[in-house]
C-alpha positions as CSV (number, residue, x, y, z in Angstrom):
1,M,-0.2,2.8,25.9
2,S,2.1,0.9,23.6
3,L,0.8,2.6,20.4
4,L,1.9,5.9,21.7
5,T,5.5,5.0,22.6
6,P,8.3,5.9,20.3
7,A,9.8,3.4,17.9
8,D,12.9,3.0,15.6
9,L,11.6,1.9,12.3
10,G,13.5,1.8,9.0
11,G,16.0,4.2,10.2
12,W,13.3,6.7,11.4
13,R,12.6,7.6,14.9
14,L,8.8,7.5,15.2
15,P,7.1,9.4,17.9
16,N,4.3,6.8,18.0
17,R,3.4,3.5,16.4
18,V,0.1,4.6,14.7
19,V,0.6,4.4,10.9
20,L,-1.6,5.8,8.2
21,A,-2.2,2.9,5.8
22,P,-2.3,3.5,2.1
23,T,-5.9,4.6,1.2
24,T,-7.0,5.3,-2.3
25,R,-9.3,8.3,-2.4
26,A,-9.3,9.1,-6.2
27,R,-9.2,12.9,-5.8
28,G,-7.0,13.7,-8.8
29,C,-4.2,12.5,-11.1
30,V,-1.8,15.2,-9.9
31,P,-1.5,16.1,-6.1
32,T,-2.7,19.6,-5.3
33,D,-3.3,21.7,-2.2
34,L,-6.2,19.3,-1.6
35,Q,-3.9,16.3,-1.1
36,A,-1.4,18.5,0.9
37,E,-4.1,19.4,3.4
38,Y,-5.3,15.8,3.6
39,Y,-1.9,14.4,4.5
40,A,-1.1,17.4,6.7
41,R,-4.1,16.7,8.9
42,R,-2.8,13.2,9.4
43,A,0.9,14.1,9.9
44,G,0.6,13.2,13.6
45,A,0.8,9.5,12.6
46,G,4.2,8.0,13.5
47,L,4.5,7.2,9.8
48,V,2.3,8.4,6.8
49,I,2.1,6.0,3.9
50,T,0.4,7.5,0.8
51,E,-2.3,6.1,-1.4
52,G,-1.0,3.7,-4.1
53,T,0.7,5.8,-6.8
54,W,1.3,4.8,-10.4
55,V,4.9,4.1,-11.4
56,S,4.2,4.9,-15.0
57,E,1.3,5.5,-17.4
58,R,1.3,1.8,-18.2
59,A,0.5,1.0,-14.5
60,V,-2.9,2.9,-14.4
61,G,-5.9,0.8,-13.3
62,F,-8.2,3.3,-11.5
63,P,-9.4,6.8,-12.5
64,N,-8.3,10.0,-10.8
65,V,-5.4,8.4,-8.9
66,P,-2.1,10.2,-8.8
67,G,1.2,9.0,-10.3
68,V,4.8,9.8,-9.8
69,H,6.0,9.6,-13.4
70,T,5.6,13.2,-14.6
71,D,7.3,16.4,-13.5
72,E,3.9,17.9,-12.6
73,Q,3.2,15.0,-10.3
74,V,6.6,15.2,-8.7
75,A,6.0,18.9,-8.0
76,G,2.6,18.2,-6.6
77,W,3.9,15.5,-4.2
78,R,6.7,17.9,-3.1
79,R,4.0,20.2,-1.8
80,V,2.7,17.3,0.2
81,T,6.0,16.1,1.7
82,D,7.0,19.7,2.5
83,V,3.9,20.3,4.7
84,V,4.1,16.9,6.4
85,H,7.8,17.5,7.2
86,A,7.0,21.0,8.4
87,L,4.6,19.4,10.9
88,G,7.2,16.9,12.1
89,G,5.9,13.9,10.2
90,R,7.6,11.2,8.1
91,I,6.0,10.1,4.8
92,V,6.6,7.3,2.3
93,L,5.1,6.8,-1.1
94,Q,3.4,3.6,-2.0
95,L,4.3,2.4,-5.6
96,W,1.5,0.7,-7.5
97,H,1.1,-1.1,-10.8
98,T,-2.2,-2.9,-11.6
99,G,-1.0,-5.1,-14.4
100,A,-3.8,-7.3,-15.8
101,V,-6.4,-5.7,-13.4
102,S,-6.9,-2.7,-15.7
103,H,-8.9,-1.9,-18.8
104,A,-8.4,-0.5,-22.3
105,E,-10.6,2.4,-21.3
106,L,-7.9,3.5,-18.9
107,L,-4.8,2.4,-20.8
108,G,-5.8,2.9,-24.4
109,T,-4.7,-0.7,-25.1
110,R,-5.2,-4.2,-23.7
111,P,-3.7,-4.6,-20.3
112,A,-0.6,-6.9,-19.9
113,G,0.1,-9.4,-17.1
114,P,2.4,-12.3,-16.4
115,S,0.4,-14.7,-18.6
116,A,-2.7,-14.6,-20.9
117,V,-5.1,-15.5,-18.0
118,D,-8.1,-13.4,-17.2
119,P,-7.9,-12.4,-13.5
120,Q,-11.7,-12.4,-13.3
121,E,-11.8,-9.1,-11.3
122,Y,-13.6,-5.8,-11.9
123,V,-12.1,-2.5,-12.8
124,H,-13.5,0.9,-12.0
125,T,-13.4,3.2,-15.0
126,A,-14.7,6.7,-15.7
127,T,-17.9,5.2,-17.2
128,G,-18.5,2.5,-14.7
129,R,-17.4,-0.9,-13.4
130,R,-16.0,-3.2,-16.1
131,P,-14.9,-6.9,-15.9
132,T,-11.3,-7.6,-16.7
133,V,-10.3,-9.3,-20.0
134,T,-7.7,-11.8,-20.9
135,P,-4.4,-9.7,-20.8
136,R,-1.4,-9.8,-23.1
137,E,1.5,-11.8,-21.7
138,M,4.3,-9.4,-20.9
139,S,7.4,-9.9,-23.0
140,A,10.8,-10.1,-21.4
141,G,11.4,-6.6,-22.6
142,E,8.2,-5.3,-21.0
143,I,9.2,-6.8,-17.7
144,R,12.6,-5.1,-17.9
145,R,10.9,-1.8,-18.7
146,T,8.5,-2.3,-15.8
147,V,11.5,-2.8,-13.4
148,E,12.9,0.4,-14.8
149,D,9.6,2.2,-14.3
150,Y,9.8,1.3,-10.6
151,R,13.4,2.5,-10.4
152,T,12.5,5.8,-12.1
153,A,9.4,6.2,-9.7
154,A,11.7,5.7,-6.7
155,G,14.1,8.3,-8.0
156,N,11.2,10.7,-8.5
157,A,10.0,10.0,-5.0
158,R,13.4,11.1,-3.7
159,R,13.1,14.3,-5.8
160,A,9.7,14.8,-4.3
161,G,11.1,14.7,-0.8
162,F,9.7,11.3,0.4
163,D,11.5,9.6,3.3
164,G,11.0,6.2,1.6
165,V,8.8,4.1,-0.6
166,E,6.6,1.2,-0.1
167,V,6.4,-1.5,-2.9
168,A,2.8,-2.8,-3.1
169,A,3.0,-6.6,-3.7
170,H,-0.4,-7.5,-2.2
171,G,-3.9,-7.9,-3.4
172,V,-4.8,-8.5,-7.0
173,Y,-2.2,-6.3,-8.8
174,L,0.9,-6.8,-10.9
175,L,3.4,-8.1,-8.4
176,A,0.8,-10.3,-6.8
177,Q,-0.1,-11.6,-10.2
178,F,3.5,-12.8,-10.8
179,L,3.5,-14.4,-7.3
180,H,0.3,-16.5,-8.0
181,P,0.7,-19.8,-9.9
182,R,-2.9,-19.4,-11.1
183,L,-2.1,-16.2,-12.9
184,N,1.6,-16.8,-13.7
185,R,2.0,-19.7,-16.1
186,R,5.3,-18.5,-17.6
187,R,8.2,-20.9,-18.2
188,D,11.0,-18.3,-18.3
189,A,13.1,-16.6,-15.6
190,Y,9.9,-15.1,-14.1
191,G,7.7,-18.3,-13.9
192,G,7.6,-22.0,-13.8
193,S,8.8,-22.3,-10.1
194,A,8.1,-20.6,-6.9
195,R,11.6,-19.0,-7.0
196,A,11.0,-17.7,-10.5
197,R,7.6,-16.3,-9.6
198,R,9.3,-14.3,-6.8
199,K,11.9,-12.8,-9.1
200,L,10.0,-9.8,-10.3
201,V,9.3,-8.6,-6.7
202,L,13.0,-9.1,-5.8
203,D,14.1,-7.3,-9.0
204,V,11.8,-4.4,-8.3
205,V,13.0,-4.1,-4.7
206,D,16.7,-4.2,-5.8
207,A,16.0,-1.6,-8.4
208,V,14.2,0.7,-6.0
209,A,16.8,0.3,-3.3
210,G,19.5,1.1,-5.8
211,T,18.2,4.7,-5.9
212,G,19.3,5.1,-2.2
213,I,15.8,5.5,-0.8
214,A,14.4,3.4,2.1
215,V,12.1,0.6,1.0
216,G,9.2,-1.2,2.6
217,V,7.1,-3.9,1.0
218,R,3.4,-4.7,1.6
219,L,2.2,-8.3,1.4
220,A,-1.2,-9.9,2.0
221,P,-0.5,-13.6,2.9
222,Y,-4.1,-14.2,3.9
223,W,-5.9,-12.6,0.9
224,T,-9.1,-14.2,-0.1
225,G,-11.1,-13.7,-3.2
226,G,-11.3,-15.5,-6.6
227,L,-8.1,-16.5,-8.4
228,F,-6.0,-14.5,-5.9
229,T,-7.0,-16.5,-2.8
230,V,-3.7,-17.4,-1.0
231,D,-3.7,-21.1,0.0
232,D,-1.3,-23.0,2.2
233,A,1.1,-23.7,-0.7
234,L,1.3,-20.1,-1.9
235,R,1.6,-18.9,1.7
236,A,4.7,-21.2,2.0
237,D,6.0,-19.5,-1.1
238,L,5.5,-16.1,0.5
239,D,7.4,-17.3,3.5
240,E,10.4,-17.8,1.3
241,L,9.9,-14.4,-0.3
242,V,9.9,-12.8,3.2
243,R,13.2,-14.5,4.1
244,D,14.6,-13.0,0.9
245,L,13.5,-9.5,1.9
246,D,16.0,-9.0,4.8
247,R,17.2,-5.6,3.5
248,L,13.9,-3.7,3.9
249,A,13.1,-0.7,6.1
250,Y,9.9,-2.6,7.1
251,L,7.4,-5.3,6.1
252,H,3.8,-4.2,6.0
253,L,1.4,-7.1,6.4
254,R,-2.3,-7.2,5.7
255,G,-3.8,-9.9,7.9
256,P,-6.8,-12.2,7.6
257,D,-10.2,-10.5,7.3
258,T,-12.1,-9.9,10.5
259,G,-15.8,-10.0,11.3
260,P,-18.0,-8.0,13.7
261,D,-17.4,-10.5,16.5
262,T,-13.7,-11.4,15.7
263,G,-10.6,-9.4,16.1
264,P,-7.3,-9.6,14.4
265,D,-5.5,-13.0,14.4
266,F,-2.3,-12.4,16.2
267,A,-0.9,-15.9,15.4
268,A,-1.2,-15.1,11.7
269,F,1.1,-12.1,12.1
270,A,3.4,-13.9,14.6
271,R,4.3,-16.3,11.8
272,Y,6.1,-13.4,10.0
273,R,7.7,-12.0,13.1
274,R,9.6,-15.3,13.2
275,L,10.5,-15.1,9.5
276,F,11.5,-11.4,9.3
277,D,14.2,-9.8,11.4
278,G,13.3,-6.2,10.6
279,A,10.4,-3.9,11.6
280,V,6.9,-5.2,11.1
281,I,3.8,-3.1,10.5
282,V,0.4,-5.0,10.8
283,N,-3.0,-4.1,9.3
284,N,-6.6,-5.1,9.0
285,G,-9.3,-4.9,11.7
286,F,-7.3,-3.3,14.5
287,D,-8.8,-0.8,16.9
288,R,-6.9,0.9,19.7
289,D,-7.0,-1.9,22.2
290,S,-6.0,-4.7,19.8
291,G,-3.3,-2.4,18.4
292,N,-1.9,-1.9,21.8
293,A,-2.1,-5.6,22.5
294,V,-0.2,-6.7,19.3
295,V,2.6,-4.3,20.1
296,E,2.8,-5.3,23.7
297,A,2.9,-8.9,22.6
298,G,6.1,-8.1,20.6
299,I,4.4,-9.3,17.4
300,A,4.4,-5.9,15.7
301,D,6.4,-2.7,15.8
302,A,3.5,-0.6,14.6
303,V,-0.1,-0.8,13.4
304,S,-1.5,0.8,10.3
305,Y,-5.1,2.1,10.1
306,A,-7.1,3.1,6.9
307,R,-10.8,3.3,7.7
308,H,-10.3,4.9,11.1
309,F,-7.9,7.5,9.7
310,V,-10.4,8.4,6.9
311,A,-13.0,9.7,9.3
312,N,-10.6,10.7,12.2
313,P,-7.6,12.7,10.9
314,D,-6.8,13.3,14.5
315,L,-6.7,9.5,15.2
316,V,-3.5,9.6,17.3
317,T,-5.1,12.3,19.6
318,R,-8.3,10.3,19.9
319,F,-6.4,7.2,20.9
320,A,-4.4,9.2,23.4
321,L,-7.5,10.7,25.0
322,G,-9.7,7.6,24.8
323,R,-12.2,9.5,22.6
324,E,-14.9,7.8,20.6
325,L,-14.1,7.4,16.9
326,A,-16.3,8.9,14.2
327,A,-17.6,6.6,11.4
328,G,-16.8,7.4,7.8
329,D,-19.3,7.7,4.9
330,P,-18.5,5.0,2.3
331,A,-20.2,7.2,-0.3
332,T,-17.4,9.7,0.0
333,Y,-14.5,7.3,0.0
334,Y,-13.7,7.4,-3.7
335,G,-13.9,10.5,-5.8
336,G,-15.7,13.8,-5.2
337,G,-14.4,16.8,-3.5
338,V,-13.9,17.9,0.1
339,A,-16.9,16.1,1.6
340,G,-15.6,13.1,3.4
341,Y,-12.0,14.1,2.5
342,L,-11.4,17.4,4.3
343,E,-14.8,18.0,5.8
344,H,-15.8,15.6,8.6
345,P,-18.9,16.9,10.4
346,E,-18.9,13.9,12.7
347,V,-15.4,14.7,13.9
348,A,-16.3,18.3,14.6
349,A,-19.4,17.2,16.6
350,V,-17.4,14.7,18.7
351,S,-14.4,17.0,19.2
352,G,-16.6,20.0,20.2
């Protein structure tokens, strides 16, 4: 089975090609033994990618999500990396900044983004779901400080023992906001042309790589939803960005959404295999069979799983033995305690 074969990826020798995708679980702002056990149970993945992690207090856009910008957070993450490494795993930290898709309730001030354009999204706060507002346009000084925040966060990730970091440039958050002409209406070095809109992502990657840590980037070139929908013109811009990212440890791609009767679109991922010479991780809608097939086709080096790993911490073993997968409980995905996080009654029943 191709998913269970070793792979060289980003300078790491992976024992298998099953990757834990970044999965926000909102179990605390500082990692504790709870997170250490959560990731330890999934250390059998060829590569563990953590939940999105705030690069600074200015990046926050969701309650009870950890950062990597305080000594306490770094120490907490060190407990996580130590146990994953003790179990033979490899682990990278996803770096996250929500930009305009945040709220004054979380930041204490109006969020900032590339331009004064309401992203028309919703933000989860401690008191409920709130619509976004028109953000402040980031000044040149704020952009420079943000790049430094990423650099500092990458240095902190090294201190915490991570094998690498993943720069989140997908979805609806800060780096994606700069990439989108609907959100980015600047006329300076960071806007006004496709090349200028790509500059922040490239500056962040350069700053992070300058710390000496391995770097991956996550993109979603088929994202759909509101102002962030990627059309053909923007997808062509992202093609150029991918060509500029030739120094990465890997490229992590979220593909088109799938339905109950449709599987992953291999051709959508193959487009980026042709553009990118390095290792490619694919994501969105894969099961064991389609994961094996995309690797066997030479389109991907590895496949990342989120929902399946939430309910099946032993996912690699289940794939290897052909066992049925347990279903997760969406009510336990975000926030709460051990239920649905460390306790999985369905897993125990199937495994027994």
